[in-house]
C-alpha positions as CSV (number, residue, x, y, z in Angstrom):
1,X,99.0,84.8,118.3
2,X,102.4,84.0,119.6
3,X,104.3,85.3,122.6
4,X,108.1,85.8,122.4
5,X,110.6,86.8,125.0
6,X,112.7,89.4,123.4
7,X,116.0,91.2,124.2
8,X,117.6,94.4,123.0
9,X,121.3,95.0,122.3
10,X,121.6,96.3,125.9
11,X,120.4,92.9,127.1
12,X,117.1,94.2,128.5
13,X,114.5,91.3,128.4
14,X,110.8,91.7,127.8
15,X,107.8,89.8,126.4
16,X,105.5,90.7,123.5
17,X,102.7,89.2,121.5
18,X,102.6,88.9,117.7
19,X,100.0,87.8,115.2
20,X,102.5,85.2,113.9
21,X,106.2,84.4,113.5
22,X,106.1,86.2,110.2
23,X,104.5,89.3,111.7
24,X,107.4,89.5,114.2
25,X,109.9,89.3,111.4
26,X,108.2,92.0,109.4
27,X,108.0,94.4,112.4
28,X,111.6,93.6,113.3
29,X,113.0,94.2,109.8
30,X,111.0,97.5,109.6
31,X,112.5,98.7,112.9
32,X,109.1,98.9,114.6
33,X,110.1,96.9,117.7
34,X,111.6,98.9,120.5
35,X,112.8,98.0,124.0
36,X,110.4,99.4,126.6
37,X,113.4,100.0,129.0
38,X,115.9,101.9,126.7
39,X,114.1,102.4,123.4
40,X,116.6,100.5,121.3
41,X,115.2,99.1,118.1
42,X,117.9,96.4,117.9
43,X,115.6,93.7,119.2
44,X,115.8,90.0,118.7
45,X,114.1,86.8,120.1
46,X,115.7,85.5,123.3
47,X,116.2,81.9,124.1
48,X,113.0,80.7,125.9
49,X,111.5,77.6,127.4
50,X,108.0,76.4,126.4
51,X,105.2,78.1,128.3
52,X,103.6,75.9,131.0
53,X,100.5,77.1,132.9
54,X,100.9,77.1,136.6
55,X,98.1,76.7,139.1
56,X,97.9,80.5,139.8
57,X,95.0,82.5,138.6
58,X,95.5,83.7,135.0
59,X,94.2,87.1,135.9
60,X,96.8,87.7,138.6
61,X,99.9,89.5,137.3
62,X,103.1,87.6,138.1
63,X,105.4,90.6,137.8
64,X,105.6,94.3,137.2
65,X,105.5,93.9,133.4
66,X,102.4,91.8,133.5
67,X,100.8,94.3,135.8
68,X,101.7,97.1,133.4
69,X,100.2,95.2,130.4
70,X,97.0,94.5,132.4
71,X,96.8,98.2,133.2
72,X,97.4,99.1,129.5
73,X,94.7,96.6,128.4
74,X,92.2,98.2,130.9
75,X,93.0,101.7,129.6
76,X,92.7,100.7,125.9
77,X,89.4,98.8,126.5
78,X,87.9,101.6,128.5
79,X,88.9,104.4,126.1
80,X,88.8,102.8,122.7
81,X,86.3,101.1,120.4
82,X,87.0,97.5,119.5
83,X,86.5,97.2,115.7
84,X,87.8,93.6,115.3
85,X,88.9,92.6,111.8
86,X,87.6,95.9,110.4
87,X,90.6,97.7,112.0
88,X,92.5,98.3,108.7
89,X,89.4,99.8,107.0
90,X,88.5,101.9,110.0
91,X,92.1,103.2,110.5
92,X,92.4,104.0,106.8
93,X,89.0,105.8,106.7
94,X,90.0,108.0,109.7
95,X,93.4,108.8,108.2
96,X,91.8,109.8,104.9
97,X,89.2,111.9,106.6
98,X,86.3,109.7,105.5
99,X,85.4,108.8,109.1
100,X,85.6,110.8,112.3
101,X,88.7,110.3,114.3
102,X,88.4,108.2,117.5
103,X,90.5,105.7,119.4
104,X,90.2,102.2,118.1
105,X,91.8,98.8,118.4
106,X,91.3,95.6,116.6
107,X,93.1,93.0,114.5
108,X,95.0,93.1,111.3
109,X,97.3,90.8,109.4
110,X,101.0,91.7,109.5
111,X,101.1,92.7,105.8
112,X,98.1,94.9,106.3
113,X,99.6,96.6,109.3
114,X,102.9,97.2,107.3
115,X,100.9,98.7,104.5
116,X,99.1,101.1,106.9
117,X,102.5,102.2,108.2
118,X,103.8,102.7,104.7
119,X,100.8,104.9,104.0
120,X,101.6,107.0,107.1
121,X,98.7,105.7,109.2
122,X,99.9,105.7,112.8
123,X,99.3,102.2,114.1
124,X,101.2,100.0,116.7
125,X,100.9,96.4,117.9
126,X,99.4,95.9,121.3
127,X,101.1,93.5,123.7
128,X,97.8,91.6,124.5
129,X,95.0,89.7,122.8
130,X,91.7,91.5,122.6
131,X,89.2,90.1,125.1
132,X,86.2,90.8,122.8
133,X,86.1,88.8,119.5
134,X,83.7,89.5,116.7
135,X,82.2,86.4,115.2
């Protein structure tokens, strides 16, 4: 996973996580990135410095955006099933009616996520890494 500081054409800045640099480019070209402030889909990477961990606790949000992401993570984890690397198969099965619909989250390669979107399966990247990993 990689974290980028992004900005829209209205110069709103925000951070987001991506599976890889290639995943960012695929989502950007497809117009699937949007500014959380104004909704613009004209989003690009902002100039950023390397991340250096400070001495503060990693679980303490440093700003309103981090607090919002932490709240979103808590809501997703409390109300959804983590399906790990089975996300693509699970999402497709629900979309095709072969499995009962439920709220899920997990992991997918960028090309797999794009294919789901092309098939009309409603998926979106989450701005955090899952805390539970399937081995």
